[in-house]
N, C-alpha and C positions, 0 to 999 in steps of 0.2 A: 482464150488462155493468153496471159500476158507474160512476156519474158523480161526479166530484169537484166540490164547490162552490168557487167562487172567492169568497174573503172579502177585503174591502177591508182596507187597512192599518189604518184607524181601528177597524174591527170587531175585528181581531186584537188591537190594543192594548187595546181596551176589555175584551175577554175575559181578557187576561193581567193587567190591573191588579186589585189587590185591591178588593173591594167596599167602598165607603165609605157609611156610613149617611147618608141624605139627611134629616137632622133639621134643621128650621128653627130658627135661633137666635132667641130672643125674650126679652123682659123678664119677670121673675117677676111674678106677679099682685100687685096692691096688696092690702094687708091693712088693714082698718079695724076697730078695736075699739070696743066699747060696754060700759061698766060699768053693769049694770042693778041691782045690789044692793050696798050697803055695809053691813057688819056693825057695828052700834052697840056690841057687846060688846068692851071693850078687852082682855079676857082670852082671847078666842077665837083659835084658830090660823088660822081662815078669815077673811080680811079683806074680800074682795069676790068677786063673781061677774061674769063677763063673757061676751060673745058676740063672734064674729069674723065679718066678711063678707070673703070671699076672692074677689078679682077680679070683684066684682059678679055672681057666679054661684053661690057656695056660702055657706052659713051654718053656723057651729058654735056650739052653745050649751053651757053647763055648764062653762066654763073657770073655774078658781078662782085667786085670788091668796091664797097662804098665807103665814103668818109662820113663819120658820124660824130656827134658831140663827145662820145666816150672813146673815140678811136675808130680805126677801120674795122669793118665787119663784112662777112660774106653773105650774099643773098642769092637764093635759088632762082632758076628761071620761072617766070610767072606770066599770067595773062590777066587782062582787066575784065572783070565781070561787072554786072550791074551794081553790086553792092561792095565793090572793092577789088583787090587783087587776090588771085588764087595761084598757089604754087603748082607748077607742072611736075616738078620733081622735088622730093624732100626726104630727109633722113627720118627714120621712124624711132630711133633711139638716141639718147644723149651721147652715147659713145660714138655712134656713127656721125652725128653732127660735129663732134669734136674732131674726128678723124678727117672729115671733109675740110673743116676750117683749117686744121693744121697743114694739110696737103696744099691747099690753095695759098694760104698766107706764107708758108715757107718759100714756095716758088716765087710768089709775088714780091715779098720783101727783098729777096736776092736780086730779082730783075730790076726792081725800082732802085735799089741801092746802086746797081751797076749803071743804070741810065743817069742817075743823079751825078755819079762820079764822072761820067762822060760829058756832063753838062747838057744832056738832051731833054730832060724833063724837070718838072718842079720838085720842090722839097716837101 
């Protein structure tokens, strides 16, 4: 003899509804940059080295500010593989890349400007 379970209307609706991920919405972590080295050589492609502190929980070291044909840019720490360079750390979204770039360049520009005005480094 088989028994049929009685399901409430709410339970039937819950089973029929597509599953929605229950991901809590939150603010992106704050990113704080620290320039720990400024290159005194005006002809070098590497202008500065920086560290990031992400959300007061993670630190990333070895970030570089490089001089390029279209202006300065931020490069992530990397290692040399057989077929080129590979990033050790990188942002996974465009927004995160922009947030990192903004944090590093804001601190970098202010430090570089300060050193130039003191006559300590290149222009």
